[in-house]
PDBQT receptor file of N, H, CA, C and O in Angstrom, charges set to zero:
ATOM      1  N   MET A   1     -18.764 -92.819  95.842  1.00  0.00    +0.000 N 
ATOM      2  CA  MET A   1     -18.492 -94.121  95.263  1.00  0.00    +0.000 C 
ATOM      3  C   MET A   1     -19.708 -94.562  94.466  1.00  0.00    +0.000 C 
ATOM      4  O   MET A   1     -20.845 -94.441  94.922  1.00  0.00    +0.000 OA
ATOM      5  N   SER A   2     -19.460 -95.061  93.304  1.00  0.00    +0.000 N 
ATOM      6  H   SER A   2     -18.537 -95.159  92.933  1.00  0.00    +0.000 HD
ATOM      7  CA  SER A   2     -20.554 -95.527  92.460  1.00  0.00    +0.000 C 
ATOM      8  C   SER A   2     -20.637 -97.047  92.510  1.00  0.00    +0.000 C 
ATOM      9  O   SER A   2     -19.698 -97.731  92.916  1.00  0.00    +0.000 OA
ATOM     10  N   ALA A   3     -21.776 -97.546  92.090  1.00  0.00    +0.000 N 
ATOM     11  H   ALA A   3     -22.539 -96.991  91.759  1.00  0.00    +0.000 HD
ATOM     12  CA  ALA A   3     -21.982 -98.994  92.073  1.00  0.00    +0.000 C 
ATOM     13  C   ALA A   3     -21.048 -99.630  91.041  1.00  0.00    +0.000 C 
ATOM     14  O   ALA A   3     -20.809 -99.049  89.983  1.00  0.00    +0.000 OA
ATOM     15  N   PRO A   4     -20.523-100.812  91.341  1.00  0.00    +0.000 N 
ATOM     16  CA  PRO A   4     -19.568-101.427  90.425  1.00  0.00    +0.000 C 
ATOM     17  C   PRO A   4     -20.199-101.955  89.137  1.00  0.00    +0.000 C 
ATOM     18  O   PRO A   4     -19.537-101.987  88.100  1.00  0.00    +0.000 OA
ATOM     19  N   ASP A   5     -21.446-102.363  89.183  1.00  0.00    +0.000 N 
ATOM     20  H   ASP A   5     -21.984-102.337  90.025  1.00  0.00    +0.000 HD
ATOM     21  CA  ASP A   5     -22.098-102.956  88.010  1.00  0.00    +0.000 C 
ATOM     22  C   ASP A   5     -23.240-102.059  87.547  1.00  0.00    +0.000 C 
ATOM     23  O   ASP A   5     -24.404-102.337  87.835  1.00  0.00    +0.000 OA
ATOM     24  N   THR A   6     -22.922-101.012  86.849  1.00  0.00    +0.000 N 
ATOM     25  H   THR A   6     -21.976-100.787  86.615  1.00  0.00    +0.000 HD
ATOM     26  CA  THR A   6     -23.970-100.134  86.335  1.00  0.00    +0.000 C 
ATOM     27  C   THR A   6     -24.141-100.376  84.849  1.00  0.00    +0.000 C 
ATOM     28  O   THR A   6     -23.171-100.486  84.099  1.00  0.00    +0.000 OA
ATOM     29  N   ASN A   7     -25.381-100.453  84.448  1.00  0.00    +0.000 N 
ATOM     30  H   ASN A   7     -26.168-100.363  85.058  1.00  0.00    +0.000 HD
ATOM     31  CA  ASN A   7     -25.711-100.608  83.037  1.00  0.00    +0.000 C 
ATOM     32  C   ASN A   7     -26.514 -99.374  82.654  1.00  0.00    +0.000 C 
ATOM     33  O   ASN A   7     -27.716 -99.305  82.912  1.00  0.00    +0.000 OA
ATOM     34  N   VAL A   8     -25.859 -98.411  82.045  1.00  0.00    +0.000 N 
ATOM     35  H   VAL A   8     -24.883 -98.467  81.835  1.00  0.00    +0.000 HD
ATOM     36  CA  VAL A   8     -26.482 -97.125  81.754  1.00  0.00    +0.000 C 
ATOM     37  C   VAL A   8     -27.672 -97.295  80.818  1.00  0.00    +0.000 C 
ATOM     38  O   VAL A   8     -28.693 -96.629  80.992  1.00  0.00    +0.000 OA
ATOM     39  N   GLU A   9     -27.558 -98.170  79.839  1.00  0.00    +0.000 N 
ATOM     40  H   GLU A   9     -26.729 -98.712  79.698  1.00  0.00    +0.000 HD
ATOM     41  CA  GLU A   9     -28.666 -98.382  78.902  1.00  0.00    +0.000 C 
ATOM     42  C   GLU A   9     -29.893 -98.932  79.625  1.00  0.00    +0.000 C 
ATOM     43  O   GLU A   9     -31.020 -98.527  79.344  1.00  0.00    +0.000 OA
ATOM     44  N   LYS A  10     -29.667 -99.854  80.555  1.00  0.00    +0.000 N 
ATOM     45  H   LYS A  10     -28.751-100.184  80.783  1.00  0.00    +0.000 HD
ATOM     46  CA  LYS A  10     -30.781-100.439  81.315  1.00  0.00    +0.000 C 
ATOM     47  C   LYS A  10     -31.418 -99.384  82.231  1.00  0.00    +0.000 C 
ATOM     48  O   LYS A  10     -32.641 -99.312  82.351  1.00  0.00    +0.000 OA
ATOM     49  N   GLN A  11     -30.579 -98.576  82.869  1.00  0.00    +0.000 N 
ATOM     50  H   GLN A  11     -29.586 -98.635  82.771  1.00  0.00    +0.000 HD
ATOM     51  CA  GLN A  11     -31.097 -97.525  83.742  1.00  0.00    +0.000 C 
ATOM     52  C   GLN A  11     -31.884 -96.492  82.936  1.00  0.00    +0.000 C 
ATOM     53  O   GLN A  11     -32.932 -96.020  83.377  1.00  0.00    +0.000 OA
ATOM     54  N   GLU A  12     -31.380 -96.148  81.768  1.00  0.00    +0.000 N 
ATOM     55  H   GLU A  12     -30.529 -96.531  81.409  1.00  0.00    +0.000 HD
ATOM     56  CA  GLU A  12     -32.082 -95.190  80.916  1.00  0.00    +0.000 C 
ATOM     57  C   GLU A  12     -33.437 -95.744  80.493  1.00  0.00    +0.000 C 
ATOM     58  O   GLU A  12     -34.429 -95.016  80.468  1.00  0.00    +0.000 OA
ATOM     59  N   LYS A  13     -33.475 -97.006  80.169  1.00  0.00    +0.000 N 
ATOM     60  H   LYS A  13     -32.668 -97.597  80.190  1.00  0.00    +0.000 HD
ATOM     61  CA  LYS A  13     -34.730 -97.647  79.759  1.00  0.00    +0.000 C 
ATOM     62  C   LYS A  13     -35.732 -97.665  80.917  1.00  0.00    +0.000 C 
ATOM     63  O   LYS A  13     -36.923 -97.433  80.712  1.00  0.00    +0.000 OA
ATOM     64  N   LYS A  14     -35.250 -97.940  82.126  1.00  0.00    +0.000 N 
ATOM     65  H   LYS A  14     -34.282 -98.129  82.293  1.00  0.00    +0.000 HD
ATOM     66  CA  LYS A  14     -36.130 -97.987  83.301  1.00  0.00    +0.000 C 
ATOM     67  C   LYS A  14     -36.698 -96.606  83.648  1.00  0.00    +0.000 C 
ATOM     68  O   LYS A  14     -37.840 -96.496  84.094  1.00  0.00    +0.000 OA
ATOM     69  N   HIS A  15     -35.914 -95.575  83.445  1.00  0.00    +0.000 N 
ATOM     70  H   HIS A  15     -34.986 -95.664  83.082  1.00  0.00    +0.000 HD
ATOM     71  CA  HIS A  15     -36.313 -94.232  83.868  1.00  0.00    +0.000 C 
ATOM     72  C   HIS A  15     -36.836 -93.377  82.720  1.00  0.00    +0.000 C 
ATOM     73  O   HIS A  15     -37.000 -92.166  82.875  1.00  0.00    +0.000 OA
ATOM     74  N   LYS A  16     -37.095 -93.984  81.590  1.00  0.00    +0.000 N 
ATOM     75  H   LYS A  16     -36.962 -94.967  81.464  1.00  0.00    +0.000 HD
ATOM     76  CA  LYS A  16     -37.525 -93.230  80.408  1.00  0.00    +0.000 C 
ATOM     77  C   LYS A  16     -38.809 -92.440  80.666  1.00  0.00    +0.000 C 
ATOM     78  O   LYS A  16     -38.896 -91.275  80.277  1.00  0.00    +0.000 OA
ATOM     79  N   SER A  17     -39.797 -93.039  81.306  1.00  0.00    +0.000 N 
ATOM     80  H   SER A  17     -39.727 -93.985  81.623  1.00  0.00    +0.000 HD
ATOM     81  CA  SER A  17     -41.066 -92.333  81.549  1.00  0.00    +0.000 C 
ATOM     82  C   SER A  17     -40.885 -91.180  82.540  1.00  0.00    +0.000 C 
ATOM     83  O   SER A  17     -41.482 -90.117  82.373  1.00  0.00    +0.000 OA
ATOM     84  N   ALA A  18     -40.069 -91.390  83.562  1.00  0.00    +0.000 N 
ATOM     85  H   ALA A  18     -39.583 -92.253  83.698  1.00  0.00    +0.000 HD
ATOM     86  CA  ALA A  18     -39.830 -90.320  84.537  1.00  0.00    +0.000 C 
ATOM     87  C   ALA A  18     -39.090 -89.149  83.891  1.00  0.00    +0.000 C 
ATOM     88  O   ALA A  18     -39.430 -87.989  84.122  1.00  0.00    +0.000 OA
ATOM     89  N   LEU A  19     -38.083 -89.457  83.085  1.00  0.00    +0.000 N 
ATOM     90  H   LEU A  19     -37.807 -90.399  82.897  1.00  0.00    +0.000 HD
ATOM     91  CA  LEU A  19     -37.347 -88.394  82.396  1.00  0.00    +0.000 C 
ATOM     92  C   LEU A  19     -38.239 -87.672  81.396  1.00  0.00    +0.000 C 
ATOM     93  O   LEU A  19     -38.141 -86.455  81.237  1.00  0.00    +0.000 OA
ATOM     94  N   GLY A  20     -39.101 -88.412  80.726  1.00  0.00    +0.000 N 
ATOM     95  H   GLY A  20     -39.180 -89.401  80.855  1.00  0.00    +0.000 HD
ATOM     96  CA  GLY A  20     -40.045 -87.789  79.795  1.00  0.00    +0.000 C 
ATOM     97  C   GLY A  20     -41.015 -86.871  80.517  1.00  0.00    +0.000 C 
ATOM     98  O   GLY A  20     -41.328 -85.787  80.025  1.00  0.00    +0.000 OA
ATOM     99  N   GLY A  21     -41.496 -87.299  81.687  1.00  0.00    +0.000 N 
ATOM    100  H   GLY A  21     -41.242 -88.180  82.086  1.00  0.00    +0.000 HD
ATOM    101  CA  GLY A  21     -42.391 -86.464  82.478  1.00  0.00    +0.000 C 
ATOM    102  C   GLY A  21     -41.728 -85.181  82.928  1.00  0.00    +0.000 C 
ATOM    103  O   GLY A  21     -42.349 -84.118  82.923  1.00  0.00    +0.000 OA
ATOM    104  N   MET A  22     -40.465 -85.278  83.316  1.00  0.00    +0.000 N 
ATOM    105  H   MET A  22     -39.960 -86.142  83.320  1.00  0.00    +0.000 HD
ATOM    106  CA  MET A  22     -39.734 -84.071  83.713  1.00  0.00    +0.000 C 
ATOM    107  C   MET A  22     -39.547 -83.134  82.523  1.00  0.00    +0.000 C 
ATOM    108  O   MET A  22     -39.621 -81.914  82.668  1.00  0.00    +0.000 OA
ATOM    109  N   GLY A  23     -39.309 -83.702  81.367  1.00  0.00    +0.000 N 
ATOM    110  H   GLY A  23     -39.249 -84.693  81.250  1.00  0.00    +0.000 HD
ATOM    111  CA  GLY A  23     -39.173 -82.884  80.163  1.00  0.00    +0.000 C 
ATOM    112  C   GLY A  23     -40.460 -82.158  79.828  1.00  0.00    +0.000 C 
ATOM    113  O   GLY A  23     -40.443 -80.984  79.458  1.00  0.00    +0.000 OA
ATOM    114  N   VAL A  24     -41.586 -82.866  79.960  1.00  0.00    +0.000 N 
ATOM    115  H   VAL A  24     -41.600 -83.819  80.261  1.00  0.00    +0.000 HD
ATOM    116  CA  VAL A  24     -42.890 -82.248  79.702  1.00  0.00    +0.000 C 
ATOM    117  C   VAL A  24     -43.154 -81.136  80.714  1.00  0.00    +0.000 C 
ATOM    118  O   VAL A  24     -43.678 -80.082  80.353  1.00  0.00    +0.000 OA
ATOM    119  N   ALA A  25     -42.795 -81.363  81.977  1.00  0.00    +0.000 N 
ATOM    120  H   ALA A  25     -42.369 -82.219  82.270  1.00  0.00    +0.000 HD
ATOM    121  CA  ALA A  25     -43.004 -80.342  83.010  1.00  0.00    +0.000 C 
ATOM    122  C   ALA A  25     -42.167 -79.092  82.730  1.00  0.00    +0.000 C 
ATOM    123  O   ALA A  25     -42.646 -77.972  82.909  1.00  0.00    +0.000 OA
ATOM    124  N   VAL A  26     -40.932 -79.278  82.297  1.00  0.00    +0.000 N 
ATOM    125  H   VAL A  26     -40.543 -80.187  82.152  1.00  0.00    +0.000 HD
ATOM    126  CA  VAL A  26     -40.071 -78.133  81.971  1.00  0.00    +0.000 C 
ATOM    127  C   VAL A  26     -40.626 -77.385  80.765  1.00  0.00    +0.000 C 
ATOM    128  O   VAL A  26     -40.648 -76.155  80.753  1.00  0.00    +0.000 OA
ATOM    129  N   LEU A  27     -41.074 -78.120  79.756  1.00  0.00    +0.000 N 
ATOM    130  H   LEU A  27     -41.056 -79.120  79.766  1.00  0.00    +0.000 HD
ATOM    131  CA  LEU A  27     -41.664 -77.489  78.575  1.00  0.00    +0.000 C 
ATOM    132  C   LEU A  27     -42.910 -76.687  78.951  1.00  0.00    +0.000 C 
ATOM    133  O   LEU A  27     -43.105 -75.577  78.455  1.00  0.00    +0.000 OA
ATOM    134  N   PHE A  28     -43.752 -77.238  79.822  1.00  0.00    +0.000 N 
ATOM    135  H   PHE A  28     -43.594 -78.139  80.226  1.00  0.00    +0.000 HD
ATOM    136  CA  PHE A  28     -44.954 -76.545  80.283  1.00  0.00    +0.000 C 
ATOM    137  C   PHE A  28     -44.580 -75.265  81.034  1.00  0.00    +0.000 C 
ATOM    138  O   PHE A  28     -45.225 -74.232  80.858  1.00  0.00    +0.000 OA
ATOM    139  N   ALA A  29     -43.539 -75.332  81.871  1.00  0.00    +0.000 N 
ATOM    140  H   ALA A  29     -43.015 -76.171  82.014  1.00  0.00    +0.000 HD
ATOM    141  CA  ALA A  29     -43.099 -74.150  82.615  1.00  0.00    +0.000 C 
ATOM    142  C   ALA A  29     -42.584 -73.067  81.669  1.00  0.00    +0.000 C 
ATOM    143  O   ALA A  29     -42.825 -71.881  81.894  1.00  0.00    +0.000 OA
ATOM    144  N   VAL A  30     -41.881 -73.464  80.618  1.00  0.00    +0.000 N 
ATOM    145  H   VAL A  30     -41.685 -74.427  80.435  1.00  0.00    +0.000 HD
ATOM    146  CA  VAL A  30     -41.376 -72.488  79.644  1.00  0.00    +0.000 C 
ATOM    147  C   VAL A  30     -42.533 -71.824  78.917  1.00  0.00    +0.000 C 
ATOM    148  O   VAL A  30     -42.512 -70.615  78.687  1.00  0.00    +0.000 OA
ATOM    149  N   VAL A  31     -43.549 -72.609  78.553  1.00  0.00    +0.000 N 
ATOM    150  H   VAL A  31     -43.566 -73.591  78.739  1.00  0.00    +0.000 HD
ATOM    151  CA  VAL A  31     -44.726 -72.047  77.877  1.00  0.00    +0.000 C 
ATOM    152  C   VAL A  31     -45.432 -71.048  78.792  1.00  0.00    +0.000 C 
ATOM    153  O   VAL A  31     -45.839 -69.977  78.342  1.00  0.00    +0.000 OA
ATOM    154  N   LEU A  32     -45.580 -71.391  80.067  1.00  0.00    +0.000 N 
ATOM    155  H   LEU A  32     -45.250 -72.261  80.432  1.00  0.00    +0.000 HD
ATOM    156  CA  LEU A  32     -46.206 -70.467  81.016  1.00  0.00    +0.000 C 
ATOM    157  C   LEU A  32     -45.378 -69.188  81.177  1.00  0.00    +0.000 C 
ATOM    158  O   LEU A  32     -45.939 -68.095  81.258  1.00  0.00    +0.000 OA
ATOM    159  N   LEU A  33     -44.064 -69.316  81.223  1.00  0.00    +0.000 N 
ATOM    160  H   LEU A  33     -43.609 -70.204  81.156  1.00  0.00    +0.000 HD
ATOM    161  CA  LEU A  33     -43.206 -68.143  81.359  1.00  0.00    +0.000 C 
ATOM    162  C   LEU A  33     -43.320 -67.233  80.144  1.00  0.00    +0.000 C 
ATOM    163  O   LEU A  33     -43.405 -66.014  80.290  1.00  0.00    +0.000 OA
ATOM    164  N   VAL A  34     -43.324 -67.808  78.953  1.00  0.00    +0.000 N 
ATOM    165  H   VAL A  34     -43.255 -68.799  78.835  1.00  0.00    +0.000 HD
ATOM    166  CA  VAL A  34     -43.476 -67.008  77.737  1.00  0.00    +0.000 C 
ATOM    167  C   VAL A  34     -44.841 -66.324  77.735  1.00  0.00    +0.000 C 
ATOM    168  O   VAL A  34     -44.953 -65.164  77.341  1.00  0.00    +0.000 OA
ATOM    169  N   GLY A  35     -45.881 -67.038  78.174  1.00  0.00    +0.000 N 
ATOM    170  H   GLY A  35     -45.790 -67.981  78.494  1.00  0.00    +0.000 HD
ATOM    171  CA  GLY A  35     -47.211 -66.443  78.256  1.00  0.00    +0.000 C 
ATOM    172  C   GLY A  35     -47.257 -65.285  79.235  1.00  0.00    +0.000 C 
ATOM    173  O   GLY A  35     -47.890 -64.265  78.962  1.00  0.00    +0.000 OA
ATOM    174  N   LEU A  36     -46.593 -65.432  80.369  1.00  0.00    +0.000 N 
ATOM    175  H   LEU A  36     -46.078 -66.261  80.591  1.00  0.00    +0.000 HD
ATOM    176  CA  LEU A  36     -46.558 -64.357  81.364  1.00  0.00    +0.000 C 
ATOM    177  C   LEU A  36     -45.836 -63.129  80.815  1.00  0.00    +0.000 C 
ATOM    178  O   LEU A  36     -46.305 -62.004  80.984  1.00  0.00    +0.000 OA
ATOM    179  N   VAL A  37     -44.712 -63.340  80.169  1.00  0.00    +0.000 N 
ATOM    180  H   VAL A  37     -44.331 -64.254  80.032  1.00  0.00    +0.000 HD
ATOM    181  CA  VAL A  37     -43.962 -62.218  79.596  1.00  0.00    +0.000 C 
ATOM    182  C   VAL A  37     -44.798 -61.513  78.533  1.00  0.00    +0.000 C 
ATOM    183  O   VAL A  37     -44.836 -60.283  78.488  1.00  0.00    +0.000 OA
ATOM    184  N   ALA A  38     -45.466 -62.280  77.681  1.00  0.00    +0.000 N 
ATOM    185  H   ALA A  38     -45.436 -63.279  77.717  1.00  0.00    +0.000 HD
ATOM    186  CA  ALA A  38     -46.314 -61.683  76.643  1.00  0.00    +0.000 C 
ATOM    187  C   ALA A  38     -47.460 -60.896  77.274  1.00  0.00    +0.000 C 
ATOM    188  O   ALA A  38     -47.779 -59.800  76.814  1.00  0.00    +0.000 OA
ATOM    189  N   PHE A  39     -48.080 -61.435  78.317  1.00  0.00    +0.000 N 
ATOM    190  H   PHE A  39     -47.820 -62.325  78.691  1.00  0.00    +0.000 HD
ATOM    191  CA  PHE A  39     -49.182 -60.759  78.996  1.00  0.00    +0.000 C 
ATOM    192  C   PHE A  39     -48.721 -59.436  79.598  1.00  0.00    +0.000 C 
ATOM    193  O   PHE A  39     -49.407 -58.421  79.478  1.00  0.00    +0.000 OA
ATOM    194  N   VAL A  40     -47.567 -59.450  80.239  1.00  0.00    +0.000 N 
ATOM    195  H   VAL A  40     -47.010 -60.274  80.336  1.00  0.00    +0.000 HD
ATOM    196  CA  VAL A  40     -47.051 -58.232  80.872  1.00  0.00    +0.000 C 
ATOM    197  C   VAL A  40     -46.712 -57.181  79.817  1.00  0.00    +0.000 C 
ATOM    198  O   VAL A  40     -46.966 -55.994  80.022  1.00  0.00    +0.000 OA
ATOM    199  N   ILE A  41     -46.144 -57.607  78.697  1.00  0.00    +0.000 N 
ATOM    200  H   ILE A  41     -45.938 -58.572  78.531  1.00  0.00    +0.000 HD
ATOM    201  CA  ILE A  41     -45.791 -56.656  77.646  1.00  0.00    +0.000 C 
ATOM    202  C   ILE A  41     -47.040 -56.073  76.999  1.00  0.00    +0.000 C 
ATOM    203  O   ILE A  41     -47.108 -54.868  76.756  1.00  0.00    +0.000 OA
ATOM    204  N   ILE A  42     -48.027 -56.914  76.721  1.00  0.00    +0.000 N 
ATOM    205  H   ILE A  42     -47.972 -57.893  76.919  1.00  0.00    +0.000 HD
ATOM    206  CA  ILE A  42     -49.252 -56.452  76.058  1.00  0.00    +0.000 C 
ATOM    207  C   ILE A  42     -50.045 -55.505  76.955  1.00  0.00    +0.000 C 
ATOM    208  O   ILE A  42     -50.573 -54.499  76.480  1.00  0.00    +0.000 OA
ATOM    209  N   ASN A  43     -50.130 -55.817  78.233  1.00  0.00    +0.000 N 
ATOM    210  H   ASN A  43     -49.701 -56.634  78.618  1.00  0.00    +0.000 HD
ATOM    211  CA  ASN A  43     -50.898 -54.994  79.169  1.00  0.00    +0.000 C 
ATOM    212  C   ASN A  43     -49.965 -54.060  79.934  1.00  0.00    +0.000 C 
ATOM    213  O   ASN A  43     -50.008 -54.006  81.163  1.00  0.00    +0.000 OA
ATOM    214  N   GLY A  44     -49.138 -53.337  79.220  1.00  0.00    +0.000 N 
ATOM    215  H   GLY A  44     -49.103 -53.381  78.221  1.00  0.00    +0.000 HD
ATOM    216  CA  GLY A  44     -48.178 -52.423  79.841  1.00  0.00    +0.000 C 
ATOM    217  C   GLY A  44     -48.878 -51.341  80.642  1.00  0.00    +0.000 C 
ATOM    218  O   GLY A  44     -50.070 -51.090  80.468  1.00  0.00    +0.000 OA
ATOM    219  N   ASN A  45     -48.130 -50.717  81.507  1.00  0.00    +0.000 N 
ATOM    220  H   ASN A  45     -47.162 -50.921  81.648  1.00  0.00    +0.000 HD
ATOM    221  CA  ASN A  45     -48.672 -49.691  82.386  1.00  0.00    +0.000 C 
ATOM    222  C   ASN A  45     -48.534 -48.327  81.713  1.00  0.00    +0.000 C 
ATOM    223  O   ASN A  45     -47.670 -47.531  82.077  1.00  0.00    +0.000 OA
ATOM    224  N   ASP A  46     -49.391 -48.068  80.730  1.00  0.00    +0.000 N 
ATOM    225  H   ASP A  46     -50.094 -48.715  80.433  1.00  0.00    +0.000 HD
ATOM    226  CA  ASP A  46     -49.387 -46.780  80.042  1.00  0.00    +0.000 C 
ATOM    227  C   ASP A  46     -50.281 -45.804  80.791  1.00  0.00    +0.000 C 
ATOM    228  O   ASP A  46     -51.450 -46.109  81.029  1.00  0.00    +0.000 OA
ATOM    229  N   PRO A  47     -49.767 -44.642  81.166  1.00  0.00    +0.000 N 
ATOM    230  CA  PRO A  47     -50.606 -43.669  81.854  1.00  0.00    +0.000 C 
ATOM    231  C   PRO A  47     -51.651 -43.103  80.900  1.00  0.00    +0.000 C 
ATOM    232  O   PRO A  47     -51.342 -42.724  79.770  1.00  0.00    +0.000 OA
ATOM    233  N   GLU A  48     -52.880 -43.052  81.369  1.00  0.00    +0.000 N 
ATOM    234  H   GLU A  48     -53.132 -43.360  82.287  1.00  0.00    +0.000 HD
ATOM    235  CA  GLU A  48     -53.976 -42.515  80.557  1.00  0.00    +0.000 C 
ATOM    236  C   GLU A  48     -54.664 -41.397  81.327  1.00  0.00    +0.000 C 
ATOM    237  O   GLU A  48     -54.950 -41.540  82.515  1.00  0.00    +0.000 OA
ATOM    238  N   GLY A  49     -54.923 -40.306  80.663  1.00  0.00    +0.000 N 
ATOM    239  H   GLY A  49     -54.690 -40.190  79.697  1.00  0.00    +0.000 HD
ATOM    240  CA  GLY A  49     -55.681 -39.225  81.263  1.00  0.00    +0.000 C 
ATOM    241  C   GLY A  49     -54.945 -38.492  82.366  1.00  0.00    +0.000 C 
ATOM    242  O   GLY A  49     -55.577 -37.977  83.288  1.00  0.00    +0.000 OA
ATOM    243  N   SER A  50     -53.653 -38.435  82.296  1.00  0.00    +0.000 N 
ATOM    244  H   SER A  50     -53.139 -38.853  81.547  1.00  0.00    +0.000 HD
ATOM    245  CA  SER A  50     -52.890 -37.739  83.315  1.00  0.00    +0.000 C 
ATOM    246  C   SER A  50     -53.084 -36.233  83.160  1.00  0.00    +0.000 C 
ATOM    247  O   SER A  50     -53.003 -35.707  82.050  1.00  0.00    +0.000 OA
ATOM    248  N   ASP A  51     -53.340 -35.540  84.268  1.00  0.00    +0.000 N 
ATOM    249  H   ASP A  51     -53.405 -35.967  85.170  1.00  0.00    +0.000 HD
ATOM    250  CA  ASP A  51     -53.536 -34.093  84.239  1.00  0.00    +0.000 C 
ATOM    251  C   ASP A  51     -52.230 -33.329  84.419  1.00  0.00    +0.000 C 
ATOM    252  O   ASP A  51     -52.179 -32.125  84.165  1.00  0.00    +0.000 OA
ATOM    253  N   ALA A  52     -51.176 -34.013  84.854  1.00  0.00    +0.000 N 
ATOM    254  H   ALA A  52     -51.218 -34.991  85.061  1.00  0.00    +0.000 HD
ATOM    255  CA  ALA A  52     -49.906 -33.333  85.078  1.00  0.00    +0.000 C 
ATOM    256  C   ALA A  52     -48.769 -34.225  84.599  1.00  0.00    +0.000 C 
ATOM    257  O   ALA A  52     -48.827 -35.452  84.682  1.00  0.00    +0.000 OA
ATOM    258  N   VAL A  53     -47.734 -33.561  84.094  1.00  0.00    +0.000 N 
ATOM    259  H   VAL A  53     -47.687 -32.564  84.027  1.00  0.00    +0.000 HD
ATOM    260  CA  VAL A  53     -46.530 -34.255  83.640  1.00  0.00    +0.000 C 
ATOM    261  C   VAL A  53     -45.353 -33.632  84.371  1.00  0.00    +0.000 C 
ATOM    262  O   VAL A  53     -45.263 -32.410  84.484  1.00  0.00    +0.000 OA
ATOM    263  N   VAL A  54     -44.447 -34.476  84.869  1.00  0.00    +0.000 N 
ATOM    264  H   VAL A  54     -44.521 -35.469  84.777  1.00  0.00    +0.000 HD
ATOM    265  CA  VAL A  54     -43.266 -33.979  85.567  1.00  0.00    +0.000 C 
ATOM    266  C   VAL A  54     -42.089 -34.015  84.599  1.00  0.00    +0.000 C 
ATOM    267  O   VAL A  54     -41.772 -35.052  84.017  1.00  0.00    +0.000 OA
ATOM    268  N   ASP A  55     -41.447 -32.850  84.442  1.00  0.00    +0.000 N 
ATOM    269  H   ASP A  55     -41.705 -32.008  84.915  1.00  0.00    +0.000 HD
ATOM    270  CA  ASP A  55     -40.252 -32.767  83.600  1.00  0.00    +0.000 C 
ATOM    271  C   ASP A  55     -39.107 -33.432  84.355  1.00  0.00    +0.000 C 
ATOM    272  O   ASP A  55     -38.748 -32.998  85.449  1.00  0.00    +0.000 OA
ATOM    273  N   GLY A  56     -38.534 -34.483  83.775  1.00  0.00    +0.000 N 
ATOM    274  H   GLY A  56     -38.826 -34.836  82.886  1.00  0.00    +0.000 HD
ATOM    275  CA  GLY A  56     -37.500 -35.244  84.452  1.00  0.00    +0.000 C 
ATOM    276  C   GLY A  56     -36.209 -34.489  84.656  1.00  0.00    +0.000 C 
ATOM    277  O   GLY A  56     -35.439 -34.818  85.559  1.00  0.00    +0.000 OA
ATOM    278  N   ARG A  57     -35.952 -33.484  83.841  1.00  0.00    +0.000 N 
ATOM    279  H   ARG A  57     -36.578 -33.216  83.108  1.00  0.00    +0.000 HD
ATOM    280  CA  ARG A  57     -34.709 -32.723  83.962  1.00  0.00    +0.000 C 
ATOM    281  C   ARG A  57     -34.775 -31.721  85.093  1.00  0.00    +0.000 C 
ATOM    282  O   ARG A  57     -33.812 -31.562  85.843  1.00  0.00    +0.000 OA
ATOM    283  N   THR A  58     -35.927 -31.028  85.224  1.00  0.00    +0.000 N 
ATOM    284  H   THR A  58     -36.709 -31.158  84.615  1.00  0.00    +0.000 HD
ATOM    285  CA  THR A  58     -36.027 -29.948  86.205  1.00  0.00    +0.000 C 
ATOM    286  C   THR A  58     -36.910 -30.297  87.393  1.00  0.00    +0.000 C 
ATOM    287  O   THR A  58     -36.806 -29.662  88.443  1.00  0.00    +0.000 OA
ATOM    288  N   GLY A  59     -37.773 -31.287  87.250  1.00  0.00    +0.000 N 
ATOM    289  H   GLY A  59     -37.858 -31.802  86.397  1.00  0.00    +0.000 HD
ATOM    290  CA  GLY A  59     -38.702 -31.631  88.313  1.00  0.00    +0.000 C 
ATOM    291  C   GLY A  59     -39.936 -30.758  88.323  1.00  0.00    +0.000 C 
ATOM    292  O   GLY A  59     -40.771 -30.870  89.221  1.00  0.00    +0.000 OA
ATOM    293  N   GLU A  60     -40.064 -29.884  87.330  1.00  0.00    +0.000 N 
ATOM    294  H   GLU A  60     -39.387 -29.793  86.600  1.00  0.00    +0.000 HD
ATOM    295  CA  GLU A  60     -41.201 -28.972  87.232  1.00  0.00    +0.000 C 
ATOM    296  C   GLU A  60     -42.448 -29.744  86.809  1.00  0.00    +0.000 C 
ATOM    297  O   GLU A  60     -42.388 -30.601  85.927  1.00  0.00    +0.000 OA
ATOM    298  N   VAL A  61     -43.565 -29.438  87.439  1.00  0.00    +0.000 N 
ATOM    299  H   VAL A  61     -43.614 -28.743  88.156  1.00  0.00    +0.000 HD
ATOM    300  CA  VAL A  61     -44.843 -30.063  87.101  1.00  0.00    +0.000 C 
ATOM    301  C   VAL A  61     -45.528 -29.218  86.043  1.00  0.00    +0.000 C 
ATOM    302  O   VAL A  61     -45.759 -28.025  86.241  1.00  0.00    +0.000 OA
ATOM    303  N   ILE A  62     -45.850 -29.841  84.917  1.00  0.00    +0.000 N 
ATOM    304  H   ILE A  62     -45.662 -30.810  84.756  1.00  0.00    +0.000 HD
ATOM    305  CA  ILE A  62     -46.514 -29.152  83.814  1.00  0.00    +0.000 C 
ATOM    306  C   ILE A  62     -47.942 -29.670  83.741  1.00  0.00    +0.000 C 
ATOM    307  O   ILE A  62     -48.166 -30.869  83.570  1.00  0.00    +0.000 OA
ATOM    308  N   VAL A  63     -48.904 -28.770  83.871  1.00  0.00    +0.000 N 
ATOM    309  H   VAL A  63     -48.722 -27.796  84.010  1.00  0.00    +0.000 HD
ATOM    310  CA  VAL A  63     -50.313 -29.146  83.834  1.00  0.00    +0.000 C 
ATOM    311  C   VAL A  63     -50.756 -29.222  82.384  1.00  0.00    +0.000 C 
ATOM    312  O   VAL A  63     -50.553 -28.286  81.611  1.00  0.00    +0.000 OA
ATOM    313  N   THR A  64     -51.367 -30.349  82.022  1.00  0.00    +0.000 N 
ATOM    314  H   THR A  64     -51.532 -31.109  82.650  1.00  0.00    +0.000 HD
ATOM    315  CA  THR A  64     -51.880 -30.523  80.660  1.00  0.00    +0.000 C 
ATOM    316  C   THR A  64     -53.389 -30.663  80.716  1.00  0.00    +0.000 C 
ATOM    317  O   THR A  64     -53.951 -31.109  81.716  1.00  0.00    +0.000 OA
ATOM    318  N   GLU A  65     -54.018 -30.286  79.656  1.00  0.00    +0.000 N 
ATOM    319  H   GLU A  65     -53.561 -29.924  78.843  1.00  0.00    +0.000 HD
ATOM    320  CA  GLU A  65     -55.478 -30.386  79.625  1.00  0.00    +0.000 C 
ATOM    321  C   GLU A  65     -55.950 -31.046  78.376  1.00  0.00    +0.000 C 
ATOM    322  O   GLU A  65     -57.155 -31.213  78.184  1.00  0.00    +0.000 OA
TER     323      GLU A  65
């Protein structure tokens, strides 16, 4: 059940700062998420200096030098 005398414009005006703060928090979270994704992509896990390679089809270990 809702209140019988609701004034949506008045409620929106009263809660404008709280809604704005939530919007800023969501925007900040999105920026952090994009930064995390970029960091993970840039610093990918590329193998360096591996002495052996496993052939995925046969499972045979091939020694490289």
